[in-house]
A tleap script that builds the chain and sets N, CA, C and O, in Angstrom:
source leaprc.protein.ff14SB
mol = sequence {
  NMET ILE ILE GLU THR ALA ALA ALA PHE VAL
  SER THR ILE SER ALA LEU SER SER ILE ILE
  LYS THR VAL LYS SER ALA LYS GLU ILE THR
  GLU ASN ALA VAL THR ILE THR ASN ALA ILE
  ALA LYS LYS LEU GLU PRO ASP ASN ARG SER
  VAL LYS ALA LEU ALA PHE THR GLN ILE ASP
  ASP GLU TYR ILE LYS ILE ALA THR GLU ASN
  ILE GLU ARG ALA ARG LYS ARG PHE ILE GLU
  SER TRP ARG ASP PRO SER LEU PRO GLN SER
  GLY LYS ASP GLN GLU LEU GLU ALA ALA SER
  HIE THR ILE CYS SER GLU LEU LYS ARG LEU
  MET LYS LEU ASN ARG GLY VAL LEU PRO GLY
  ASP ASP ARG PHE HIE GLU LEU TRP ALA ASN
  HIE ASN CYS CSER
}
set mol.1.N position { 97.083 275.906 148.376 }
set mol.1.CA position { 97.754 274.658 148.130 }
set mol.1.C position { 97.315 274.044 146.806 }
set mol.1.O position { 98.120 273.422 146.113 }
set mol.2.N position { 96.048 274.214 146.453 }
set mol.2.CA position { 95.548 273.681 145.193 }
set mol.2.C position { 96.255 274.375 144.028 }
set mol.2.O position { 96.600 273.739 143.032 }
set mol.3.N position { 96.463 275.665 144.161 }
set mol.3.CA position { 97.139 276.411 143.106 }
set mol.3.C position { 98.575 275.929 142.965 }
set mol.3.O position { 99.065 275.764 141.848 }
set mol.4.N position { 99.248 275.703 144.072 }
set mol.4.CA position { 100.625 275.212 144.031 }
set mol.4.C position { 100.700 273.821 143.420 }
set mol.4.O position { 101.617 273.531 142.651 }
set mol.5.N position { 99.739 272.953 143.755 }
set mol.5.CA position { 99.695 271.600 143.207 }
set mol.5.C position { 99.423 271.662 141.711 }
set mol.5.O position { 100.040 270.933 140.934 }
set mol.6.N position { 98.502 272.531 141.306 }
set mol.6.CA position { 98.188 272.681 139.881 }
set mol.6.C position { 99.403 273.209 139.131 }
set mol.6.O position { 99.707 272.751 138.030 }
set mol.7.N position { 100.093 274.172 139.727 }
set mol.7.CA position { 101.286 274.730 139.090 }
set mol.7.C position { 102.374 273.661 138.962 }
set mol.7.O position { 103.061 273.589 137.943 }
set mol.8.N position { 102.525 272.844 139.983 }
set mol.8.CA position { 103.512 271.759 139.936 }
set mol.8.C position { 103.134 270.739 138.876 }
set mol.8.O position { 103.988 270.222 138.156 }
set mol.9.N position { 101.829 270.459 138.793 }
set mol.9.CA position { 101.334 269.504 137.786 }
set mol.9.C position { 101.599 270.034 136.373 }
set mol.9.O position { 102.097 269.305 135.516 }
set mol.10.N position { 101.268 271.293 136.139 }
set mol.10.CA position { 101.499 271.915 134.823 }
set mol.10.C position { 102.992 271.923 134.521 }
set mol.10.O position { 103.400 271.654 133.391 }
set mol.11.N position { 103.783 272.222 135.498 }
set mol.11.CA position { 105.235 272.248 135.330 }
set mol.11.C position { 105.760 270.857 134.975 }
set mol.11.O position { 106.630 270.715 134.116 }
set mol.12.N position { 105.225 269.833 135.644 }
set mol.12.CA position { 105.625 268.449 135.371 }
set mol.12.C position { 105.221 268.041 133.967 }
set mol.12.O position { 106.013 267.424 133.255 }
set mol.13.N position { 104.010 268.373 133.554 }
set mol.13.CA position { 103.521 268.060 132.209 }
set mol.13.C position { 104.402 268.755 131.167 }
set mol.13.O position { 104.778 268.161 130.156 }
set mol.14.N position { 104.717 270.007 131.433 }
set mol.14.CA position { 105.553 270.775 130.516 }
set mol.14.C position { 106.944 270.131 130.396 }
set mol.14.O position { 107.492 270.028 129.299 }
set mol.15.N position { 107.502 269.705 131.522 }
set mol.15.CA position { 108.813 269.054 131.524 }
set mol.15.C position { 108.763 267.732 130.763 }
set mol.15.O position { 109.662 267.415 129.984 }
set mol.16.N position { 107.679 266.954 131.003 }
set mol.16.CA position { 107.518 265.679 130.281 }
set mol.16.C position { 107.385 265.914 128.780 }
set mol.16.O position { 107.940 265.163 127.978 }
set mol.17.N position { 106.656 266.946 128.407 }
set mol.17.CA position { 106.497 267.294 127.000 }
set mol.17.C position { 107.852 267.630 126.383 }
set mol.17.O position { 108.159 267.206 125.268 }
set mol.18.N position { 108.648 268.386 127.107 }
set mol.18.CA position { 109.990 268.734 126.618 }
set mol.18.C position { 110.860 267.491 126.481 }
set mol.18.O position { 111.614 267.356 125.517 }
set mol.19.N position { 110.753 266.588 127.443 }
set mol.19.CA position { 111.532 265.344 127.395 }
set mol.19.C position { 111.115 264.502 126.191 }
set mol.19.O position { 111.962 263.951 125.488 }
set mol.20.N position { 109.806 264.407 125.958 }
set mol.20.CA position { 109.303 263.619 124.828 }
set mol.20.C position { 109.798 264.211 123.507 }
set mol.20.O position { 110.230 263.483 122.614 }
set mol.21.N position { 109.729 265.552 123.394 }
set mol.21.CA position { 110.227 266.207 122.180 }
set mol.21.C position { 111.719 265.951 121.995 }
set mol.21.O position { 112.176 265.704 120.879 }
set mol.22.N position { 112.469 266.008 123.076 }
set mol.22.CA position { 113.914 265.772 123.015 }
set mol.22.C position { 114.214 264.340 122.598 }
set mol.22.O position { 115.097 264.104 121.774 }
set mol.23.N position { 113.485 263.385 123.162 }
set mol.23.CA position { 113.681 261.977 122.819 }
set mol.23.C position { 113.344 261.745 121.342 }
set mol.23.O position { 114.075 261.049 120.637 }
set mol.24.N position { 112.231 262.331 120.878 }
set mol.24.CA position { 111.853 262.184 119.468 }
set mol.24.C position { 112.925 262.786 118.561 }
set mol.24.O position { 113.285 262.192 117.545 }
set mol.25.N position { 113.428 263.951 118.923 }
set mol.25.CA position { 114.485 264.586 118.128 }
set mol.25.C position { 115.752 263.736 118.125 }
set mol.25.O position { 116.397 263.563 117.090 }
set mol.26.N position { 116.094 263.214 119.291 }
set mol.26.CA position { 117.288 262.366 119.385 }
set mol.26.C position { 117.128 261.113 118.539 }
set mol.26.O position { 118.072 260.682 117.878 }
set mol.27.N position { 115.932 260.528 118.558 }
set mol.27.CA position { 115.663 259.334 117.760 }
set mol.27.C position { 115.791 259.660 116.276 }
set mol.27.O position { 116.385 258.898 115.514 }
set mol.28.N position { 115.232 260.793 115.874 }
set mol.28.CA position { 115.306 261.206 114.472 }
set mol.28.C position { 116.758 261.457 114.064 }
set mol.28.O position { 117.184 261.042 112.986 }
set mol.29.N position { 117.509 262.131 114.920 }
set mol.29.CA position { 118.925 262.393 114.639 }
set mol.29.C position { 119.696 261.080 114.545 }
set mol.29.O position { 120.542 260.916 113.666 }
set mol.30.N position { 119.410 260.158 115.436 }
set mol.30.CA position { 120.080 258.857 115.415 }
set mol.30.C position { 119.761 258.098 114.136 }
set mol.30.O position { 120.652 257.515 113.518 }
set mol.31.N position { 118.495 258.103 113.738 }
set mol.31.CA position { 118.108 257.416 112.500 }
set mol.31.C position { 118.793 258.049 111.297 }
set mol.31.O position { 119.265 257.348 110.402 }
set mol.32.N position { 118.845 259.389 111.280 }
set mol.32.CA position { 119.532 260.077 110.188 }
set mol.32.C position { 121.022 259.761 110.188 }
set mol.32.O position { 121.621 259.557 109.132 }
set mol.33.N position { 121.614 259.721 111.376 }
set mol.33.CA position { 123.040 259.410 111.479 }
set mol.33.C position { 123.329 258.002 110.985 }
set mol.33.O position { 124.324 257.777 110.296 }
set mol.34.N position { 122.471 257.056 111.328 }
set mol.34.CA position { 122.648 255.674 110.868 }
set mol.34.C position { 122.520 255.611 109.350 }
set mol.34.O position { 123.309 254.937 108.688 }
set mol.35.N position { 121.539 256.304 108.801 }
set mol.35.CA position { 121.351 256.331 107.353 }
set mol.35.C position { 122.573 256.922 106.663 }
set mol.35.O position { 123.069 256.376 105.678 }
set mol.36.N position { 123.052 258.040 107.190 }
set mol.36.CA position { 124.239 258.685 106.614 }
set mol.36.C position { 125.458 257.783 106.756 }
set mol.36.O position { 126.236 257.640 105.812 }
set mol.37.N position { 125.632 257.179 107.917 }
set mol.37.CA position { 126.766 256.285 108.148 }
set mol.37.C position { 126.733 255.107 107.176 }
set mol.37.O position { 127.765 254.735 106.617 }
set mol.38.N position { 125.566 254.524 106.976 }
set mol.38.CA position { 125.444 253.415 106.030 }
set mol.38.C position { 125.754 253.858 104.610 }
set mol.38.O position { 126.404 253.130 103.860 }
set mol.39.N position { 125.296 255.040 104.236 }
set mol.39.CA position { 125.568 255.557 102.891 }
set mol.39.C position { 127.055 255.792 102.702 }
set mol.39.O position { 127.611 255.462 101.655 }
set mol.40.N position { 127.702 256.361 103.713 }
set mol.40.CA position { 129.149 256.607 103.631 }
set mol.40.C position { 129.899 255.284 103.553 }
set mol.40.O position { 130.819 255.140 102.748 }
set mol.41.N position { 129.518 254.326 104.376 }
set mol.41.CA position { 130.192 253.023 104.380 }
set mol.41.C position { 130.052 252.346 103.025 }
set mol.41.O position { 130.992 251.719 102.536 }
set mol.42.N position { 128.885 252.471 102.424 }
set mol.42.CA position { 128.666 251.849 101.120 }
set mol.42.C position { 129.529 252.514 100.055 }
set mol.42.O position { 130.070 251.836 99.182 }
set mol.43.N position { 129.660 253.838 100.121 }
set mol.43.CA position { 130.490 254.563 99.152 }
set mol.43.C position { 131.966 254.221 99.347 }
set mol.43.O position { 132.710 254.104 98.372 }
set mol.44.N position { 132.391 254.062 100.594 }
set mol.44.CA position { 133.795 253.776 100.875 }
set mol.44.C position { 134.149 252.316 100.632 }
set mol.44.O position { 135.319 251.969 100.472 }
set mol.45.N position { 133.131 251.467 100.607 }
set mol.45.CA position { 133.368 250.045 100.404 }
set mol.45.C position { 133.868 249.819 98.981 }
set mol.45.O position { 133.262 250.312 98.030 }
set mol.46.N position { 134.958 249.084 98.823 }
set mol.46.CA position { 135.459 248.861 97.468 }
set mol.46.C position { 134.464 248.047 96.656 }
set mol.46.O position { 133.628 247.319 97.191 }
set mol.47.N position { 134.586 248.197 95.369 }
set mol.47.CA position { 133.732 247.426 94.470 }
set mol.47.C position { 134.235 245.991 94.526 }
set mol.47.O position { 135.001 245.546 93.670 }
set mol.48.N position { 133.794 245.292 95.534 }
set mol.48.CA position { 134.368 243.988 95.848 }
set mol.48.C position { 133.608 242.878 95.157 }
set mol.48.O position { 132.582 242.400 95.640 }
set mol.49.N position { 134.136 242.483 94.022 }
set mol.49.CA position { 133.543 241.369 93.300 }
set mol.49.C position { 134.179 240.058 93.759 }
set mol.49.O position { 133.727 238.974 93.392 }
set mol.50.N position { 135.231 240.174 94.563 }
set mol.50.CA position { 135.987 238.979 94.902 }
set mol.50.C position { 135.199 238.004 95.765 }
set mol.50.O position { 135.411 236.796 95.660 }
set mol.51.N position { 134.301 238.485 96.612 }
set mol.51.CA position { 133.534 237.574 97.458 }
set mol.51.C position { 132.716 236.640 96.574 }
set mol.51.O position { 132.707 235.426 96.776 }
set mol.52.N position { 132.031 237.220 95.594 }
set mol.52.CA position { 131.249 236.406 94.673 }
set mol.52.C position { 132.183 235.556 93.807 }
set mol.52.O position { 131.929 234.372 93.587 }
set mol.53.N position { 133.252 236.162 93.324 }
set mol.53.CA position { 134.173 235.438 92.452 }
set mol.53.C position { 134.869 234.299 93.188 }
set mol.53.O position { 135.166 233.263 92.593 }
set mol.54.N position { 135.133 234.488 94.488 }
set mol.54.CA position { 135.774 233.417 95.249 }
set mol.54.C position { 134.919 232.158 95.239 }
set mol.54.O position { 135.438 231.042 95.210 }
set mol.55.N position { 133.615 232.348 95.263 }
set mol.55.CA position { 132.715 231.194 95.245 }
set mol.55.C position { 132.822 230.434 93.925 }
set mol.55.O position { 132.556 229.234 93.871 }
set mol.56.N position { 133.211 231.136 92.864 }
set mol.56.CA position { 133.312 230.511 91.547 }
set mol.56.C position { 134.749 230.160 91.165 }
set mol.56.O position { 134.998 229.706 90.048 }
set mol.57.N position { 135.687 230.362 92.071 }
set mol.57.CA position { 137.078 230.071 91.758 }
set mol.57.C position { 137.295 228.562 91.767 }
set mol.57.O position { 137.229 227.905 92.807 }
set mol.58.N position { 137.554 228.041 90.582 }
set mol.58.CA position { 137.759 226.605 90.421 }
set mol.58.C position { 139.169 226.310 89.926 }
set mol.58.O position { 139.511 225.155 89.670 }
set mol.59.N position { 139.975 227.335 89.792 }
set mol.59.CA position { 141.298 227.205 89.189 }
set mol.59.C position { 142.328 226.832 90.247 }
set mol.59.O position { 142.206 227.218 91.410 }
set mol.60.N position { 143.316 226.097 89.843 }
set mol.60.CA position { 144.410 225.701 90.722 }
set mol.60.C position { 145.232 226.932 91.108 }
set mol.60.O position { 145.491 227.792 90.267 }
set mol.61.N position { 145.637 227.018 92.361 }
set mol.61.CA position { 146.421 228.154 92.844 }
set mol.61.C position { 147.732 228.314 92.092 }
set mol.61.O position { 148.230 229.431 91.953 }
set mol.62.N position { 148.291 227.230 91.611 }
set mol.62.CA position { 149.561 227.295 90.871 }
set mol.62.C position { 149.394 228.111 89.593 }
set mol.62.O position { 150.288 228.873 89.224 }
set mol.63.N position { 148.249 227.958 88.910 }
set mol.63.CA position { 147.988 228.742 87.700 }
set mol.63.C position { 147.888 230.228 88.034 }
set mol.63.O position { 148.405 231.078 87.308 }
set mol.64.N position { 147.218 230.524 89.138 }
set mol.64.CA position { 147.080 231.916 89.561 }
set mol.64.C position { 148.449 232.501 89.881 }
set mol.64.O position { 148.738 233.646 89.534 }
set mol.65.N position { 149.282 231.719 90.538 }
set mol.65.CA position { 150.630 232.178 90.892 }
set mol.65.C position { 151.449 232.469 89.638 }
set mol.65.O position { 152.117 233.501 89.561 }
set mol.66.N position { 151.405 231.574 88.660 }
set mol.66.CA position { 152.171 231.762 87.423 }
set mol.66.C position { 151.686 233.012 86.688 }
set mol.66.O position { 152.492 233.834 86.252 }
set mol.67.N position { 150.369 233.150 86.554 }
set mol.67.CA position { 149.818 234.316 85.863 }
set mol.67.C position { 150.186 235.602 86.594 }
set mol.67.O position { 150.520 236.603 85.960 }
set mol.68.N position { 150.126 235.580 87.909 }
set mol.68.CA position { 150.475 236.755 88.708 }
set mol.68.C position { 151.934 237.144 88.497 }
set mol.68.O position { 152.252 238.327 88.379 }
set mol.69.N position { 152.821 236.148 88.448 }
set mol.69.CA position { 154.241 236.423 88.209 }
set mol.69.C position { 154.455 237.031 86.825 }
set mol.69.O position { 155.228 237.977 86.677 }
set mol.70.N position { 153.776 236.496 85.816 }
set mol.70.CA position { 153.911 237.029 84.456 }
set mol.70.C position { 153.374 238.457 84.366 }
set mol.70.O position { 153.965 239.313 83.709 }
set mol.71.N position { 152.264 238.699 85.025 }
set mol.71.CA position { 151.685 240.046 85.043 }
set mol.71.C position { 152.632 241.007 85.736 }
set mol.71.O position { 152.847 242.119 85.255 }
set mol.72.N position { 153.192 240.598 86.844 }
set mol.72.CA position { 154.099 241.464 87.598 }
set mol.72.C position { 155.359 241.783 86.787 }
set mol.72.O position { 155.848 242.912 86.820 }
set mol.73.N position { 155.885 240.788 86.057 }
set mol.73.CA position { 157.055 241.049 85.205 }
set mol.73.C position { 156.714 242.075 84.119 }
set mol.73.O position { 157.510 242.972 83.842 }
set mol.74.N position { 155.551 241.947 83.515 }
set mol.74.CA position { 155.132 242.897 82.475 }
set mol.74.C position { 154.981 244.303 83.059 }
set mol.74.O position { 155.377 245.286 82.432 }
set mol.75.N position { 154.416 244.392 84.242 }
set mol.75.CA position { 154.249 245.697 84.884 }
set mol.75.C position { 155.603 246.316 85.215 }
set mol.75.O position { 155.796 247.518 85.028 }
set mol.76.N position { 156.543 245.506 85.707 }
set mol.76.CA position { 157.872 246.025 86.055 }
set mol.76.C position { 158.613 246.514 84.808 }
set mol.76.O position { 159.274 247.552 84.846 }
set mol.77.N position { 158.505 245.770 83.702 }
set mol.77.CA position { 159.147 246.202 82.453 }
set mol.77.C position { 158.587 247.546 82.003 }
set mol.77.O position { 159.332 248.438 81.599 }
set mol.78.N position { 157.283 247.676 82.076 }
set mol.78.CA position { 156.672 248.934 81.664 }
set mol.78.C position { 157.111 250.076 82.575 }
set mol.78.O position { 157.453 251.154 82.089 }
set mol.79.N position { 157.106 249.858 83.873 }
set mol.79.CA position { 157.512 250.901 84.823 }
set mol.79.C position { 158.949 251.330 84.565 }
set mol.79.O position { 159.260 252.521 84.581 }
set mol.80.N position { 159.823 250.360 84.329 }
set mol.80.CA position { 161.226 250.691 84.038 }
set mol.80.C position { 161.333 251.518 82.760 }
set mol.80.O position { 162.095 252.484 82.704 }
set mol.81.N position { 160.575 251.141 81.740 }
set mol.81.CA position { 160.637 251.897 80.485 }
set mol.81.C position { 160.061 253.303 80.667 }
set mol.81.O position { 160.552 254.260 80.068 }
set mol.82.N position { 159.045 253.422 81.477 }
set mol.82.CA position { 158.419 254.717 81.708 }
set mol.82.C position { 159.383 255.667 82.435 }
set mol.82.O position { 159.361 256.878 82.215 }
set mol.83.N position { 160.211 255.109 83.284 }
set mol.83.CA position { 161.188 255.914 84.027 }
set mol.83.C position { 162.421 256.250 83.194 }
set mol.83.O position { 163.186 257.142 83.558 }
set mol.84.N position { 162.618 255.560 82.103 }
set mol.84.CA position { 163.817 255.735 81.276 }
set mol.84.C position { 163.727 257.046 80.488 }
set mol.84.O position { 162.927 257.152 79.558 }
set mol.85.N position { 164.548 258.051 80.857 }
set mol.85.CA position { 164.464 259.342 80.168 }
set mol.85.C position { 164.979 259.270 78.722 }
set mol.85.O position { 164.640 260.125 77.903 }
set mol.86.N position { 165.782 258.274 78.412 }
set mol.86.CA position { 166.319 258.172 77.054 }
set mol.86.C position { 165.324 257.539 76.076 }
set mol.86.O position { 165.507 257.638 74.863 }
set mol.87.N position { 164.293 256.902 76.582 }
set mol.87.CA position { 163.303 256.249 75.726 }
set mol.87.C position { 162.287 257.291 75.248 }
set mol.87.O position { 161.684 257.983 76.068 }
set mol.88.N position { 162.093 257.408 73.931 }
set mol.88.CA position { 161.116 258.391 73.439 }
set mol.88.C position { 159.693 257.993 73.813 }
set mol.88.O position { 159.428 256.851 74.188 }
set mol.89.N position { 158.792 258.949 73.704 }
set mol.89.CA position { 157.396 258.717 74.067 }
set mol.89.C position { 156.807 257.552 73.285 }
set mol.89.O position { 156.048 256.754 73.835 }
set mol.90.N position { 157.148 257.453 72.017 }
set mol.90.CA position { 156.616 256.350 71.203 }
set mol.90.C position { 157.079 254.997 71.748 }
set mol.90.O position { 156.326 254.024 71.705 }
set mol.91.N position { 158.293 254.928 72.253 }
set mol.91.CA position { 158.798 253.699 72.860 }
set mol.91.C position { 158.046 253.361 74.134 }
set mol.91.O position { 157.759 252.194 74.400 }
set mol.92.N position { 157.725 254.386 74.928 }
set mol.92.CA position { 156.951 254.180 76.158 }
set mol.92.C position { 155.544 253.700 75.825 }
set mol.92.O position { 154.993 252.836 76.508 }
set mol.93.N position { 154.967 254.271 74.764 }
set mol.93.CA position { 153.638 253.846 74.330 }
set mol.93.C position { 153.651 252.386 73.880 }
set mol.93.O position { 152.720 251.631 74.162 }
set mol.94.N position { 154.710 252.000 73.182 }
set mol.94.CA position { 154.843 250.598 72.748 }
set mol.94.C position { 154.985 249.669 73.943 }
set mol.94.O position { 154.432 248.569 73.948 }
set mol.95.N position { 155.722 250.105 74.952 }
set mol.95.CA position { 155.890 249.297 76.165 }
set mol.95.C position { 154.555 249.149 76.908 }
set mol.95.O position { 154.253 248.088 77.454 }
set mol.96.N position { 153.769 250.216 76.919 }
set mol.96.CA position { 152.441 250.140 77.543 }
set mol.96.C position { 151.574 249.136 76.796 }
set mol.96.O position { 150.889 248.325 77.418 }
set mol.97.N position { 151.598 249.183 75.474 }
set mol.97.CA position { 150.815 248.236 74.674 }
set mol.97.C position { 151.275 246.804 74.933 }
set mol.97.O position { 150.454 245.895 75.052 }
set mol.98.N position { 152.583 246.607 75.019 }
set mol.98.CA position { 153.118 245.262 75.278 }
set mol.98.C position { 152.693 244.773 76.657 }
set mol.98.O position { 152.293 243.620 76.814 }
set mol.99.N position { 152.777 245.645 77.652 }
set mol.99.CA position { 152.384 245.272 79.018 }
set mol.99.C position { 150.893 244.955 79.060 }
set mol.99.O position { 150.485 243.959 79.657 }
set mol.100.N position { 150.081 245.799 78.427 }
set mol.100.CA position { 148.634 245.564 78.418 }
set mol.100.C position { 148.305 244.253 77.712 }
set mol.100.O position { 147.429 243.510 78.155 }
set mol.101.N position { 149.002 243.970 76.622 }
set mol.101.CA position { 148.760 242.720 75.894 }
set mol.101.C position { 149.079 241.513 76.784 }
set mol.101.O position { 148.308 240.556 76.849 }
set mol.102.N position { 150.213 241.573 77.461 }
set mol.102.CA position { 150.611 240.467 78.347 }
set mol.102.C position { 149.617 240.313 79.489 }
set mol.102.O position { 149.183 239.202 79.794 }
set mol.103.N position { 149.259 241.422 80.118 }
set mol.103.CA position { 148.332 241.376 81.255 }
set mol.103.C position { 146.982 240.819 80.821 }
set mol.103.O position { 146.428 239.942 81.484 }
set mol.104.N position { 146.456 241.322 79.719 }
set mol.104.CA position { 145.144 240.850 79.242 }
set mol.104.C position { 145.213 239.379 78.829 }
set mol.104.O position { 144.280 238.615 79.080 }
set mol.105.N position { 146.308 238.990 78.202 }
set mol.105.CA position { 146.450 237.581 77.805 }
set mol.105.C position { 146.444 236.665 79.018 }
set mol.105.O position { 145.800 235.616 79.006 }
set mol.106.N position { 147.160 237.059 80.064 }
set mol.106.CA position { 147.209 236.243 81.281 }
set mol.106.C position { 145.832 236.188 81.952 }
set mol.106.O position { 145.402 235.133 82.418 }
set mol.107.N position { 145.152 237.326 81.994 }
set mol.107.CA position { 143.831 237.354 82.615 }
set mol.107.C position { 142.829 236.519 81.818 }
set mol.107.O position { 142.003 235.814 82.398 }
set mol.108.N position { 142.902 236.599 80.507 }
set mol.108.CA position { 142.006 235.785 79.670 }
set mol.108.C position { 142.293 234.302 79.854 }
set mol.108.O position { 141.379 233.478 79.864 }
set mol.109.N position { 143.562 233.973 80.000 }
set mol.109.CA position { 143.941 232.580 80.237 }
set mol.109.C position { 143.363 232.096 81.566 }
set mol.109.O position { 142.836 230.987 81.658 }
set mol.110.N position { 143.467 232.943 82.596 }
set mol.110.CA position { 142.896 232.592 83.898 }
set mol.110.C position { 141.387 232.395 83.786 }
set mol.110.O position { 140.832 231.459 84.361 }
set mol.111.N position { 140.734 233.278 83.047 }
set mol.111.CA position { 139.283 233.149 82.875 }
set mol.111.C position { 138.934 231.837 82.178 }
set mol.111.O position { 137.988 231.150 82.563 }
set mol.112.N position { 139.703 231.504 81.160 }
set mol.112.CA position { 139.438 230.269 80.419 }
set mol.112.C position { 139.575 229.051 81.327 }
set mol.112.O position { 138.771 228.122 81.259 }
set mol.113.N position { 140.586 229.065 82.166 }
set mol.113.CA position { 140.818 227.953 83.090 }
set mol.113.C position { 139.837 227.956 84.265 }
set mol.113.O position { 139.709 226.956 84.973 }
set mol.114.N position { 139.154 229.068 84.468 }
set mol.114.CA position { 138.250 229.219 85.611 }
set mol.114.C position { 136.791 229.358 85.159 }
set mol.114.O position { 136.015 230.111 85.746 }
set mol.115.N position { 136.446 228.633 84.125 }
set mol.115.CA position { 135.062 228.583 83.632 }
set mol.115.C position { 134.505 229.944 83.221 }
set mol.115.O position { 133.331 230.236 83.448 }
set mol.116.N position { 135.349 230.766 82.621 }
set mol.116.CA position { 134.897 232.039 82.072 }
set mol.116.C position { 134.765 233.182 83.054 }
set mol.116.O position { 134.204 234.225 82.718 }
set mol.117.N position { 135.276 233.002 84.273 }
set mol.117.CA position { 135.181 234.040 85.299 }
set mol.117.C position { 136.577 234.301 85.859 }
set mol.117.O position { 137.351 233.370 86.084 }
set mol.118.N position { 136.888 235.581 86.083 }
set mol.118.CA position { 138.161 235.886 86.732 }
set mol.118.C position { 138.154 235.314 88.146 }
set mol.118.O position { 137.127 235.354 88.824 }
set mol.119.N position { 139.283 234.783 88.595 }
set mol.119.CA position { 139.350 234.277 89.967 }
set mol.119.C position { 139.074 235.390 90.971 }
set mol.119.O position { 139.146 236.574 90.640 }
set mol.120.N position { 138.759 234.999 92.189 }
set mol.120.CA position { 138.347 235.941 93.226 }
set mol.120.C position { 139.448 236.799 93.771 }
set mol.120.O position { 139.904 236.587 94.895 }
set mol.121.N position { 139.879 237.753 93.008 }
set mol.121.CA position { 140.910 238.673 93.462 }
set mol.121.C position { 140.626 240.022 92.814 }
set mol.121.O position { 140.647 240.128 91.587 }
set mol.122.N position { 140.363 241.047 93.606 }
set mol.122.CA position { 140.033 242.360 93.055 }
set mol.122.C position { 141.150 242.913 92.175 }
set mol.122.O position { 140.888 243.678 91.247 }
set mol.123.N position { 142.389 242.529 92.461 }
set mol.123.CA position { 143.491 243.009 91.613 }
set mol.123.C position { 143.256 242.630 90.167 }
set mol.123.O position { 143.503 243.431 89.266 }
set mol.124.N position { 142.780 241.415 89.936 }
set mol.124.CA position { 142.538 240.967 88.572 }
set mol.124.C position { 141.441 241.799 87.905 }
set mol.124.O position { 141.559 242.160 86.735 }
set mol.125.N position { 140.389 242.099 88.642 }
set mol.125.CA position { 139.301 242.903 88.098 }
set mol.125.C position { 139.783 244.325 87.787 }
set mol.125.O position { 139.415 244.901 86.764 }
set mol.126.N position { 140.602 244.880 88.671 }
set mol.126.CA position { 141.139 246.224 88.454 }
set mol.126.C position { 142.070 246.239 87.249 }
set mol.126.O position { 141.998 247.153 86.427 }
set mol.127.N position { 142.935 245.250 87.133 }
set mol.127.CA position { 143.823 245.176 85.980 }
set mol.127.C position { 143.020 245.028 84.690 }
set mol.127.O position { 143.338 245.653 83.679 }
set mol.128.N position { 141.987 244.204 84.732 }
set mol.128.CA position { 141.126 243.993 83.563 }
set mol.128.C position { 140.544 245.332 83.100 }
set mol.128.O position { 140.550 245.650 81.911 }
set mol.129.N position { 140.046 246.100 84.056 }
set mol.129.CA position { 139.451 247.402 83.725 }
set mol.129.C position { 140.504 248.414 83.284 }
set mol.129.O position { 140.302 249.130 82.304 }
set mol.130.N position { 141.620 248.477 83.998 }
set mol.130.CA position { 142.660 249.469 83.702 }
set mol.130.C position { 143.321 249.255 82.347 }
set mol.130.O position { 143.777 250.213 81.723 }
set mol.131.N position { 143.378 248.014 81.890 }
set mol.131.CA position { 144.038 247.707 80.621 }
set mol.131.C position { 143.050 247.411 79.505 }
set mol.131.O position { 143.435 246.924 78.442 }
set mol.132.N position { 141.777 247.704 79.746 }
set mol.132.CA position { 140.730 247.536 78.725 }
set mol.132.C position { 140.772 246.157 78.086 }
set mol.132.O position { 140.887 246.031 76.866 }
set mol.133.N position { 140.681 245.144 78.900 }
set mol.133.CA position { 140.834 243.773 78.430 }
set mol.133.C position { 139.538 243.150 77.900 }
set mol.133.O position { 139.441 241.924 77.839 }
set mol.134.N position { 138.577 243.925 77.531 }
set mol.134.CA position { 137.287 243.347 77.108 }
set mol.134.C position { 137.355 242.591 75.814 }
set mol.134.O position { 136.343 242.062 75.354 }
savepdb mol mol.pdb
quit
């Protein structure tokens, strides 16, 4: 009976050891998964400057609306010219320059009215970068 009890005890210790190793491995895997998940989420998260910019938005919404309408008209003109097969490449390039000039002018105007900062809208930041408005 002592041998059977000792064997059961050793078996129990061995099982507990296996459980502890499994729990430690699971914890390590979980920590790694959380780290990877956070890294992926950070990479997928847009470069969102708007949260910070929203705090600094001091401009009247009407100004933003007007600038947005002017920007959209410039973009539509450029898109139409780009689709026009009769317009030579040089004409399309001129239309791009005109659209970029209008877009940058509107964005600079918004910045001037908003204490030197673009209002809190990622579209404005993307347009600024895409049209090299520096």
